A tleap script that builds the chain and sets N, CA, C and O, in Angstrom:
source leaprc.protein.ff14SB
mol = sequence {
  NMET GLY PHE SER ARG ARG SER THR THR PRO
  ALA ARG GLU ALA VAL ASP HIE PHE LYS HIE
  GLY VAL THR SER PHE LYS ASP ALA GLY TYR
  ALA ALA ALA ARG GLY THR LYS GLU ALA ALA
  ALA PRO ARG VAL ASN VAL VAL LEU ALA LYS
  VAL GLY LEU ARG LYS PRO PRO ALA PRO LYS
  TRP PRO TRP VAL ALA GLY ALA ILE GLY ALA
  GLY LEU ALA ILE GLY GLY ALA VAL ALA TYR
  VAL TRP TYR ARG GLN ARG THR GLU SER ILE
  GLY GLU GLN LEU LEU ALA ASP GLU LEU LEU
  ASP ASP THR GLU LEU ASP ASP ARG ALA LEU
  GLN GLU GLU LEU VAL ASP SER VAL ARG CARG
}
set mol.1.N position { -54.092 31.520 -51.128 }
set mol.1.CA position { -53.370 30.607 -51.949 }
set mol.1.C position { -53.341 29.219 -51.345 }
set mol.1.O position { -53.494 28.236 -52.070 }
set mol.2.N position { -53.149 29.107 -50.028 }
set mol.2.CA position { -53.015 27.784 -49.418 }
set mol.2.C position { -54.098 27.506 -48.408 }
set mol.2.O position { -55.147 28.150 -48.387 }
set mol.3.N position { -53.813 26.520 -47.563 }
set mol.3.CA position { -54.772 26.085 -46.571 }
set mol.3.C position { -54.662 26.857 -45.266 }
set mol.3.O position { -55.629 26.939 -44.509 }
set mol.4.N position { -53.529 27.405 -45.008 }
set mol.4.CA position { -53.299 28.121 -43.755 }
set mol.4.C position { -53.527 29.605 -43.954 }
set mol.4.O position { -53.153 30.140 -44.997 }
set mol.5.N position { -54.115 30.277 -43.010 }
set mol.5.CA position { -54.378 31.704 -43.118 }
set mol.5.C position { -53.130 32.537 -42.870 }
set mol.5.O position { -52.984 33.630 -43.418 }
set mol.6.N position { -52.218 32.009 -42.029 }
set mol.6.CA position { -51.026 32.783 -41.687 }
set mol.6.C position { -49.959 32.759 -42.779 }
set mol.6.O position { -49.187 33.707 -42.920 }
set mol.7.N position { -49.922 31.720 -43.515 }
set mol.7.CA position { -48.823 31.580 -44.467 }
set mol.7.C position { -49.057 32.460 -45.710 }
set mol.7.O position { -50.165 32.612 -46.224 }
set mol.8.N position { -47.970 32.998 -46.125 }
set mol.8.CA position { -48.036 33.854 -47.305 }
set mol.8.C position { -47.261 33.254 -48.469 }
set mol.8.O position { -47.480 33.621 -49.623 }
set mol.9.N position { -46.359 32.335 -48.165 }
set mol.9.CA position { -45.549 31.734 -49.235 }
set mol.9.C position { -45.768 30.224 -49.240 }
set mol.9.O position { -46.160 29.647 -48.226 }
set mol.10.N position { -45.519 29.592 -50.372 }
set mol.10.CA position { -45.661 28.125 -50.426 }
set mol.10.C position { -44.687 27.420 -49.503 }
set mol.10.O position { -45.015 26.348 -48.994 }
set mol.11.N position { -43.517 27.966 -49.265 }
set mol.11.CA position { -42.536 27.344 -48.372 }
set mol.11.C position { -43.057 27.352 -46.938 }
set mol.11.O position { -42.970 26.356 -46.220 }
set mol.12.N position { -43.598 28.498 -46.542 }
set mol.12.CA position { -44.156 28.630 -45.186 }
set mol.12.C position { -45.330 27.657 -45.012 }
set mol.12.O position { -45.467 27.033 -43.960 }
set mol.13.N position { -46.157 27.533 -46.019 }
set mol.13.CA position { -47.293 26.627 -45.983 }
set mol.13.C position { -46.835 25.182 -45.857 }
set mol.13.O position { -47.440 24.409 -45.114 }
set mol.14.N position { -45.776 24.802 -46.571 }
set mol.14.CA position { -45.239 23.449 -46.501 }
set mol.14.C position { -44.700 23.152 -45.105 }
set mol.14.O position { -44.900 22.054 -44.586 }
set mol.15.N position { -44.015 24.126 -44.491 }
set mol.15.CA position { -43.478 23.951 -43.136 }
set mol.15.C position { -44.630 23.762 -42.141 }
set mol.15.O position { -44.546 22.904 -41.262 }
set mol.16.N position { -45.700 24.550 -42.268 }
set mol.16.CA position { -46.856 24.421 -41.372 }
set mol.16.C position { -47.498 23.034 -41.495 }
set mol.16.O position { -47.853 22.419 -40.490 }
set mol.17.N position { -47.643 22.555 -42.715 }
set mol.17.CA position { -48.217 21.228 -42.922 }
set mol.17.C position { -47.308 20.147 -42.364 }
set mol.17.O position { -47.793 19.162 -41.807 }
set mol.18.N position { -46.016 20.312 -42.502 }
set mol.18.CA position { -45.059 19.348 -41.969 }
set mol.18.C position { -45.154 19.310 -40.440 }
set mol.18.O position { -45.168 18.232 -39.847 }
set mol.19.N position { -45.220 20.486 -39.800 }
set mol.19.CA position { -45.340 20.542 -38.334 }
set mol.19.C position { -46.642 19.887 -37.874 }
set mol.19.O position { -46.667 19.158 -36.883 }
set mol.20.N position { -47.701 20.153 -38.597 }
set mol.20.CA position { -48.989 19.559 -38.245 }
set mol.20.C position { -48.920 18.029 -38.380 }
set mol.20.O position { -49.464 17.312 -37.540 }
set mol.21.N position { -48.278 17.541 -39.398 }
set mol.21.CA position { -48.127 16.098 -39.604 }
set mol.21.C position { -47.292 15.461 -38.516 }
set mol.21.O position { -47.629 14.387 -38.018 }
set mol.22.N position { -46.195 16.121 -38.139 }
set mol.22.CA position { -45.332 15.586 -37.083 }
set mol.22.C position { -46.095 15.546 -35.755 }
set mol.22.O position { -45.998 14.569 -35.011 }
set mol.23.N position { -46.846 16.596 -35.462 }
set mol.23.CA position { -47.621 16.629 -34.220 }
set mol.23.C position { -48.671 15.519 -34.204 }
set mol.23.O position { -48.876 14.875 -33.175 }
set mol.24.N position { -49.331 15.294 -35.331 }
set mol.24.CA position { -50.328 14.224 -35.410 }
set mol.24.C position { -49.674 12.860 -35.241 }
set mol.24.O position { -50.220 11.981 -34.573 }
set mol.25.N position { -48.510 12.687 -35.842 }
set mol.25.CA position { -47.785 11.429 -35.732 }
set mol.25.C position { -47.354 11.188 -34.277 }
set mol.25.O position { -47.444 10.065 -33.781 }
set mol.26.N position { -46.892 12.236 -33.601 }
set mol.26.CA position { -46.476 12.137 -32.202 }
set mol.26.C position { -47.677 11.785 -31.315 }
set mol.26.O position { -47.558 10.936 -30.432 }
set mol.27.N position { -48.828 12.423 -31.538 }
set mol.27.CA position { -50.032 12.138 -30.757 }
set mol.27.C position { -50.493 10.695 -30.967 }
set mol.27.O position { -50.920 10.027 -30.025 }
set mol.28.N position { -50.401 10.226 -32.206 }
set mol.28.CA position { -50.786 8.841 -32.490 }
set mol.28.C position { -49.853 7.876 -31.768 }
set mol.28.O position { -50.307 6.850 -31.261 }
set mol.29.N position { -48.576 8.181 -31.713 }
set mol.29.CA position { -47.615 7.345 -30.991 }
set mol.29.C position { -47.913 7.300 -29.501 }
set mol.29.O position { -47.846 6.236 -28.884 }
set mol.30.N position { -48.246 8.455 -28.916 }
set mol.30.CA position { -48.601 8.497 -27.488 }
set mol.30.C position { -49.853 7.653 -27.219 }
set mol.30.O position { -49.912 6.922 -26.230 }
set mol.31.N position { -50.847 7.756 -28.099 }
set mol.31.CA position { -52.081 6.989 -27.914 }
set mol.31.C position { -51.804 5.489 -28.011 }
set mol.31.O position { -52.347 4.707 -27.229 }
set mol.32.N position { -50.966 5.086 -28.959 }
set mol.32.CA position { -50.626 3.665 -29.104 }
set mol.32.C position { -49.859 3.166 -27.893 }
set mol.32.O position { -50.110 2.062 -27.411 }
set mol.33.N position { -48.922 3.971 -27.395 }
set mol.33.CA position { -48.148 3.568 -26.220 }
set mol.33.C position { -49.042 3.450 -24.993 }
set mol.33.O position { -48.894 2.519 -24.201 }
set mol.34.N position { -49.966 4.390 -24.835 }
set mol.34.CA position { -50.876 4.364 -23.693 }
set mol.34.C position { -51.762 3.110 -23.752 }
set mol.34.O position { -51.965 2.446 -22.736 }
set mol.35.N position { -52.281 2.794 -24.928 }
set mol.35.CA position { -53.108 1.593 -25.079 }
set mol.35.C position { -52.325 0.324 -24.811 }
set mol.35.O position { -52.841 -0.603 -24.187 }
set mol.36.N position { -51.080 0.268 -25.277 }
set mol.36.CA position { -50.241 -0.902 -25.045 }
set mol.36.C position { -49.953 -1.054 -23.562 }
set mol.36.O position { -49.985 -2.167 -23.036 }
set mol.37.N position { -49.675 0.035 -22.890 }
set mol.37.CA position { -49.387 -0.006 -21.450 }
set mol.37.C position { -50.600 -0.506 -20.679 }
set mol.37.O position { -50.464 -1.346 -19.790 }
set mol.38.N position { -51.787 0.000 -21.010 }
set mol.38.CA position { -53.004 -0.414 -20.303 }
set mol.38.C position { -53.316 -1.886 -20.553 }
set mol.38.O position { -53.818 -2.576 -19.665 }
set mol.39.N position { -53.018 -2.369 -21.763 }
set mol.39.CA position { -53.308 -3.759 -22.092 }
set mol.39.C position { -52.296 -4.712 -21.467 }
set mol.39.O position { -52.663 -5.811 -21.053 }
set mol.40.N position { -51.044 -4.316 -21.392 }
set mol.40.CA position { -49.992 -5.218 -20.929 }
set mol.40.C position { -49.706 -5.105 -19.438 }
set mol.40.O position { -49.078 -6.001 -18.875 }
set mol.41.N position { -50.137 -4.053 -18.788 }
set mol.41.CA position { -49.786 -3.818 -17.380 }
set mol.41.C position { -50.205 -4.962 -16.459 }
set mol.41.O position { -49.385 -5.371 -15.638 }
set mol.42.N position { -51.411 -5.506 -16.533 }
set mol.42.CA position { -51.756 -6.600 -15.617 }
set mol.42.C position { -50.868 -7.828 -15.784 }
set mol.42.O position { -50.469 -8.448 -14.799 }
set mol.43.N position { -50.564 -8.175 -17.013 }
set mol.43.CA position { -49.725 -9.353 -17.255 }
set mol.43.C position { -48.296 -9.112 -16.783 }
set mol.43.O position { -47.670 -9.994 -16.195 }
set mol.44.N position { -47.798 -7.936 -17.040 }
set mol.44.CA position { -46.431 -7.610 -16.614 }
set mol.44.C position { -46.343 -7.621 -15.092 }
set mol.44.O position { -45.357 -8.106 -14.537 }
set mol.45.N position { -47.351 -7.099 -14.413 }
set mol.45.CA position { -47.342 -7.087 -12.949 }
set mol.45.C position { -47.363 -8.496 -12.377 }
set mol.45.O position { -46.693 -8.758 -11.378 }
set mol.46.N position { -48.111 -9.404 -12.981 }
set mol.46.CA position { -48.145 -10.793 -12.519 }
set mol.46.C position { -46.774 -11.427 -12.676 }
set mol.46.O position { -46.299 -12.111 -11.770 }
set mol.47.N position { -46.131 -11.206 -13.821 }
set mol.47.CA position { -44.800 -11.781 -14.061 }
set mol.47.C position { -43.787 -11.193 -13.080 }
set mol.47.O position { -42.967 -11.926 -12.528 }
set mol.48.N position { -43.834 -9.890 -12.861 }
set mol.48.CA position { -42.890 -9.272 -11.929 }
set mol.48.C position { -43.110 -9.768 -10.506 }
set mol.48.O position { -42.146 -9.916 -9.755 }
set mol.49.N position { -44.332 -10.022 -10.128 }
set mol.49.CA position { -44.618 -10.545 -8.793 }
set mol.49.C position { -44.098 -11.970 -8.658 }
set mol.49.O position { -43.571 -12.334 -7.606 }
set mol.50.N position { -44.238 -12.786 -9.708 }
set mol.50.CA position { -43.747 -14.161 -9.654 }
set mol.50.C position { -42.225 -14.208 -9.592 }
set mol.50.O position { -41.652 -15.049 -8.900 }
set mol.51.N position { -41.582 -13.311 -10.309 }
set mol.51.CA position { -40.119 -13.279 -10.325 }
set mol.51.C position { -39.580 -12.730 -9.005 }
set mol.51.O position { -38.462 -13.059 -8.610 }
set mol.52.N position { -40.363 -11.899 -8.323 }
set mol.52.CA position { -39.935 -11.343 -7.048 }
set mol.52.C position { -39.485 -9.906 -7.130 }
set mol.52.O position { -38.962 -9.364 -6.156 }
set mol.53.N position { -39.676 -9.285 -8.262 }
set mol.53.CA position { -39.265 -7.894 -8.408 }
set mol.53.C position { -40.321 -6.919 -7.899 }
set mol.53.O position { -40.024 -5.747 -7.667 }
set mol.54.N position { -41.519 -7.386 -7.730 }
set mol.54.CA position { -42.592 -6.516 -7.246 }
set mol.54.C position { -43.475 -7.324 -6.296 }
set mol.54.O position { -43.785 -8.489 -6.544 }
set mol.55.N position { -43.869 -6.670 -5.200 }
set mol.55.CA position { -44.761 -7.332 -4.253 }
set mol.55.C position { -46.165 -7.395 -4.841 }
set mol.55.O position { -46.598 -6.475 -5.535 }
set mol.56.N position { -46.867 -8.478 -4.563 }
set mol.56.CA position { -48.266 -8.508 -5.005 }
set mol.56.C position { -49.071 -7.490 -4.200 }
set mol.56.O position { -48.739 -7.218 -3.046 }
set mol.57.N position { -50.106 -6.935 -4.782 }
set mol.57.CA position { -50.889 -5.928 -4.059 }
set mol.57.C position { -51.563 -6.540 -2.829 }
set mol.57.O position { -52.032 -7.678 -2.854 }
set mol.58.N position { -51.596 -5.759 -1.766 }
set mol.58.CA position { -52.207 -6.224 -0.525 }
set mol.58.C position { -53.718 -6.317 -0.700 }
set mol.58.O position { -54.320 -5.478 -1.372 }
set mol.59.N position { -54.332 -7.333 -0.099 }
set mol.59.CA position { -55.787 -7.438 -0.208 }
set mol.59.C position { -56.465 -6.301 0.553 }
set mol.59.O position { -56.013 -5.883 1.619 }
set mol.60.N position { -57.530 -5.827 -0.010 }
set mol.60.CA position { -58.219 -4.687 0.590 }
set mol.60.C position { -59.383 -5.106 1.476 }
set mol.60.O position { -59.930 -4.266 2.191 }
set mol.61.N position { -59.781 -6.371 1.455 }
set mol.61.CA position { -60.950 -6.776 2.227 }
set mol.61.C position { -60.752 -6.667 3.722 }
set mol.61.O position { -61.737 -6.412 4.415 }
set mol.62.N position { -59.535 -6.842 4.296 }
set mol.62.CA position { -59.430 -6.654 5.748 }
set mol.62.C position { -59.779 -5.224 6.174 }
set mol.62.O position { -60.367 -5.014 7.235 }
set mol.63.N position { -59.417 -4.255 5.350 }
set mol.63.CA position { -59.770 -2.874 5.682 }
set mol.63.C position { -61.276 -2.672 5.654 }
set mol.63.O position { -61.838 -1.995 6.514 }
set mol.64.N position { -61.920 -3.263 4.662 }
set mol.64.CA position { -63.376 -3.129 4.545 }
set mol.64.C position { -64.057 -3.799 5.731 }
set mol.64.O position { -64.976 -3.236 6.325 }
set mol.65.N position { -63.605 -5.006 6.074 }
set mol.65.CA position { -64.198 -5.719 7.207 }
set mol.65.C position { -63.961 -4.950 8.511 }
set mol.65.O position { -64.853 -4.883 9.358 }
set mol.66.N position { -62.780 -4.377 8.677 }
set mol.66.CA position { -62.497 -3.588 9.876 }
set mol.66.C position { -63.369 -2.345 9.955 }
set mol.66.O position { -63.855 -1.993 11.030 }
set mol.67.N position { -63.568 -1.682 8.831 }
set mol.67.CA position { -64.397 -0.472 8.827 }
set mol.67.C position { -65.851 -0.815 9.142 }
set mol.67.O position { -66.514 -0.084 9.878 }
set mol.68.N position { -66.350 -1.921 8.590 }
set mol.68.CA position { -67.726 -2.331 8.888 }
set mol.68.C position { -67.860 -2.703 10.365 }
set mol.68.O position { -68.839 -2.336 11.013 }
set mol.69.N position { -66.887 -3.421 10.887 }
set mol.69.CA position { -66.921 -3.797 12.307 }
set mol.69.C position { -66.872 -2.587 13.220 }
set mol.69.O position { -67.608 -2.517 14.205 }
set mol.70.N position { -66.012 -1.635 12.900 }
set mol.70.CA position { -65.928 -0.421 13.713 }
set mol.70.C position { -67.233 0.366 13.647 }
set mol.70.O position { -67.691 0.898 14.658 }
set mol.71.N position { -67.824 0.438 12.477 }
set mol.71.CA position { -69.103 1.138 12.341 }
set mol.71.C position { -70.203 0.476 13.154 }
set mol.71.O position { -71.014 1.156 13.783 }
set mol.72.N position { -70.230 -0.870 13.140 }
set mol.72.CA position { -71.225 -1.580 13.935 }
set mol.72.C position { -71.007 -1.359 15.428 }
set mol.72.O position { -71.965 -1.180 16.180 }
set mol.73.N position { -69.747 -1.373 15.853 }
set mol.73.CA position { -69.454 -1.175 17.278 }
set mol.73.C position { -69.856 0.228 17.728 }
set mol.73.O position { -70.471 0.396 18.780 }
set mol.74.N position { -69.513 1.208 16.947 }
set mol.74.CA position { -69.859 2.592 17.313 }
set mol.74.C position { -71.376 2.776 17.271 }
set mol.74.O position { -71.945 3.408 18.161 }
set mol.75.N position { -72.028 2.237 16.255 }
set mol.75.CA position { -73.489 2.329 16.169 }
set mol.75.C position { -74.169 1.635 17.340 }
set mol.75.O position { -75.155 2.146 17.871 }
set mol.76.N position { -73.658 0.482 17.747 }
set mol.76.CA position { -74.219 -0.226 18.896 }
set mol.76.C position { -74.047 0.560 20.187 }
set mol.76.O position { -74.958 0.615 21.013 }
set mol.77.N position { -72.869 1.172 20.359 }
set mol.77.CA position { -72.632 1.978 21.559 }
set mol.77.C position { -73.564 3.182 21.603 }
set mol.77.O position { -74.110 3.506 22.658 }
set mol.78.N position { -73.748 3.836 20.481 }
set mol.78.CA position { -74.643 5.002 20.432 }
set mol.78.C position { -76.079 4.574 20.719 }
set mol.78.O position { -76.794 5.247 21.461 }
set mol.79.N position { -76.499 3.458 20.134 }
set mol.79.CA position { -77.859 2.969 20.373 }
set mol.79.C position { -78.059 2.609 21.835 }
set mol.79.O position { -79.115 2.889 22.401 }
set mol.80.N position { -77.055 1.987 22.457 }
set mol.80.CA position { -77.156 1.621 23.873 }
set mol.80.C position { -77.259 2.862 24.751 }
set mol.80.O position { -78.078 2.899 25.669 }
set mol.81.N position { -76.443 3.877 24.486 }
set mol.81.CA position { -76.502 5.119 25.269 }
set mol.81.C position { -77.864 5.782 25.088 }
set mol.81.O position { -78.455 6.259 26.058 }
set mol.82.N position { -78.360 5.815 23.874 }
set mol.82.CA position { -79.675 6.404 23.619 }
set mol.82.C position { -80.758 5.625 24.372 }
set mol.82.O position { -81.651 6.223 24.973 }
set mol.83.N position { -80.676 4.284 24.339 }
set mol.83.CA position { -81.653 3.441 25.021 }
set mol.83.C position { -81.619 3.696 26.529 }
set mol.83.O position { -82.666 3.825 27.164 }
set mol.84.N position { -80.411 3.769 27.100 }
set mol.84.CA position { -80.295 4.001 28.553 }
set mol.84.C position { -80.871 5.352 28.944 }
set mol.84.O position { -81.589 5.455 29.940 }
set mol.85.N position { -80.568 6.380 28.180 }
set mol.85.CA position { -81.106 7.704 28.498 }
set mol.85.C position { -82.626 7.710 28.381 }
set mol.85.O position { -83.319 8.316 29.197 }
set mol.86.N position { -83.127 7.038 27.372 }
set mol.86.CA position { -84.583 6.999 27.165 }
set mol.86.C position { -85.266 6.241 28.293 }
set mol.86.O position { -86.273 6.709 28.824 }
set mol.87.N position { -84.735 5.075 28.673 }
set mol.87.CA position { -85.370 4.296 29.737 }
set mol.87.C position { -85.237 4.985 31.088 }
set mol.87.O position { -86.137 4.886 31.921 }
set mol.88.N position { -84.126 5.682 31.317 }
set mol.88.CA position { -83.993 6.419 32.574 }
set mol.88.C position { -85.029 7.529 32.668 }
set mol.88.O position { -85.639 7.731 33.718 }
set mol.89.N position { -85.227 8.252 31.561 }
set mol.89.CA position { -86.206 9.332 31.603 }
set mol.89.C position { -87.620 8.775 31.751 }
set mol.89.O position { -88.441 9.366 32.452 }
set mol.90.N position { -87.919 7.641 31.099 }
set mol.90.CA position { -89.234 7.017 31.245 }
set mol.90.C position { -89.394 6.504 32.674 }
set mol.90.O position { -90.456 6.658 33.278 }
set mol.91.N position { -88.331 5.891 33.216 }
set mol.91.CA position { -88.388 5.402 34.598 }
set mol.91.C position { -88.603 6.527 35.590 }
set mol.91.O position { -89.392 6.394 36.526 }
set mol.92.N position { -87.907 7.632 35.391 }
set mol.92.CA position { -88.100 8.778 36.280 }
set mol.92.C position { -89.524 9.307 36.177 }
set mol.92.O position { -90.128 9.681 37.182 }
set mol.93.N position { -90.052 9.337 34.976 }
set mol.93.CA position { -91.412 9.824 34.787 }
set mol.93.C position { -92.419 8.884 35.455 }
set mol.93.O position { -93.357 9.340 36.109 }
set mol.94.N position { -92.221 7.575 35.290 }
set mol.94.CA position { -93.115 6.619 35.938 }
set mol.94.C position { -93.010 6.704 37.454 }
set mol.94.O position { -94.022 6.620 38.150 }
set mol.95.N position { -91.802 6.869 37.972 }
set mol.95.CA position { -91.616 7.001 39.410 }
set mol.95.C position { -92.308 8.255 39.925 }
set mol.95.O position { -92.944 8.226 40.978 }
set mol.96.N position { -92.189 9.339 39.199 }
set mol.96.CA position { -92.848 10.579 39.601 }
set mol.96.C position { -94.361 10.407 39.569 }
set mol.96.O position { -95.057 10.882 40.467 }
set mol.97.N position { -94.872 9.736 38.548 }
set mol.97.CA position { -96.315 9.489 38.477 }
set mol.97.C position { -96.773 8.602 39.626 }
set mol.97.O position { -97.831 8.831 40.211 }
set mol.98.N position { -95.969 7.581 39.948 }
set mol.98.CA position { -96.323 6.686 41.048 }
set mol.98.C position { -96.314 7.420 42.375 }
set mol.98.O position { -97.195 7.215 43.210 }
set mol.99.N position { -95.325 8.271 42.570 }
set mol.99.CA position { -95.280 9.049 43.801 }
set mol.99.C position { -96.474 9.977 43.897 }
set mol.99.O position { -97.057 10.137 44.970 }
set mol.100.N position { -96.842 10.589 42.779 }
set mol.100.CA position { -98.021 11.448 42.789 }
set mol.100.C position { -99.276 10.637 43.074 }
set mol.100.O position { -100.155 11.076 43.816 }
set mol.101.N position { -99.354 9.437 42.475 }
set mol.101.CA position { -100.512 8.578 42.734 }
set mol.101.C position { -100.557 8.159 44.200 }
set mol.101.O position { -101.630 8.115 44.802 }
set mol.102.N position { -99.390 7.850 44.778 }
set mol.102.CA position { -99.337 7.467 46.181 }
set mol.102.C position { -99.783 8.603 47.082 }
set mol.102.O position { -100.480 8.374 48.071 }
set mol.103.N position { -99.390 9.822 46.753 }
set mol.103.CA position { -99.802 10.944 47.594 }
set mol.103.C position { -101.297 11.156 47.486 }
set mol.103.O position { -101.941 11.528 48.467 }
set mol.104.N position { -101.865 10.925 46.305 }
set mol.104.CA position { -103.307 11.031 46.170 }
set mol.104.C position { -103.992 9.943 46.974 }
set mol.104.O position { -105.016 10.189 47.611 }
set mol.105.N position { -103.425 8.720 46.949 }
set mol.105.CA position { -103.992 7.637 47.731 }
set mol.105.C position { -103.874 7.928 49.219 }
set mol.105.O position { -104.800 7.668 49.987 }
set mol.106.N position { -102.716 8.476 49.625 }
set mol.106.CA position { -102.533 8.826 51.029 }
set mol.106.C position { -103.553 9.878 51.446 }
set mol.106.O position { -104.109 9.806 52.542 }
set mol.107.N position { -103.798 10.846 50.587 }
set mol.107.CA position { -104.789 11.873 50.908 }
set mol.107.C position { -106.172 11.255 51.000 }
set mol.107.O position { -106.937 11.600 51.900 }
set mol.108.N position { -106.512 10.350 50.094 }
set mol.108.CA position { -107.809 9.682 50.142 }
set mol.108.C position { -107.925 8.825 51.396 }
set mol.108.O position { -108.944 8.827 52.087 }
set mol.109.N position { -106.852 8.095 51.665 }
set mol.109.CA position { -106.865 7.251 52.864 }
set mol.109.C position { -107.018 8.115 54.113 }
set mol.109.O position { -107.754 7.763 55.035 }
set mol.110.N position { -106.319 9.244 54.134 }
set mol.110.CA position { -106.423 10.152 55.273 }
set mol.110.C position { -107.843 10.704 55.388 }
set mol.110.O position { -108.387 10.811 56.487 }
set mol.111.N position { -108.431 11.048 54.262 }
set mol.111.CA position { -109.800 11.565 54.276 }
set mol.111.C position { -110.772 10.486 54.746 }
set mol.111.O position { -111.688 10.764 55.520 }
set mol.112.N position { -110.571 9.256 54.277 }
set mol.112.CA position { -111.446 8.163 54.702 }
set mol.112.C position { -111.297 7.902 56.197 }
set mol.112.O position { -112.289 7.636 56.877 }
set mol.113.N position { -110.078 7.975 56.718 }
set mol.113.CA position { -109.848 7.794 58.147 }
set mol.113.C position { -110.553 8.879 58.945 }
set mol.113.O position { -111.170 8.623 59.978 }
set mol.114.N position { -110.440 10.103 58.430 }
set mol.114.CA position { -111.086 11.208 59.121 }
set mol.114.C position { -112.602 11.028 59.113 }
set mol.114.O position { -113.273 11.284 60.113 }
set mol.115.N position { -113.133 10.586 57.975 }
set mol.115.CA position { -114.575 10.378 57.877 }
set mol.115.C position { -114.989 9.240 58.812 }
set mol.115.O position { -116.013 9.328 59.489 }
set mol.116.N position { -114.180 8.161 58.844 }
set mol.116.CA position { -114.501 7.048 59.733 }
set mol.116.C position { -114.418 7.466 61.192 }
set mol.116.O position { -115.261 7.075 61.999 }
set mol.117.N position { -113.402 8.262 61.538 }
set mol.117.CA position { -113.269 8.676 62.936 }
set mol.117.C position { -114.397 9.613 63.338 }
set mol.117.O position { -114.800 9.623 64.502 }
set mol.118.N position { -114.911 10.392 62.410 }
set mol.118.CA position { -116.008 11.285 62.725 }
set mol.118.C position { -117.305 10.489 62.907 }
set mol.118.O position { -118.124 10.834 63.759 }
set mol.119.N position { -117.494 9.450 62.133 }
set mol.119.CA position { -118.687 8.622 62.212 }
set mol.119.C position { -118.727 7.837 63.509 }
set mol.119.O position { -119.821 7.525 63.978 }
set mol.120.N position { -117.640 7.513 64.091 }
set mol.120.CA position { -117.619 6.716 65.300 }
set mol.120.C position { -118.049 7.525 66.427 }
set mol.120.O position { -118.102 7.033 67.555 }
savepdb mol mol.pdb
quit
């Protein structure tokens, strides 16, 4: 008979339609209020800050600059430690190679001395 499946009488159907209308009207009111709040909030905040009822928002750039600076400092320290470890290991390797080369030279020099002493 009507639009609703649950309703069996015209009175029940009218009540269901009325409830649906009230709910739609309430939702429309909430949407309008939300839109008005979003549109007016920046202006209201400026006025409240000028009057002294609300503090102006703190600037966020000092935090960003501090975070970038801290990141650079930590990155520089890590790079320096890595560089020192790398150069120490290369230096140790070069020193070991030089010592090995010196021992080979000493052996050659010793052999040449022995050969020279035998020739005399």
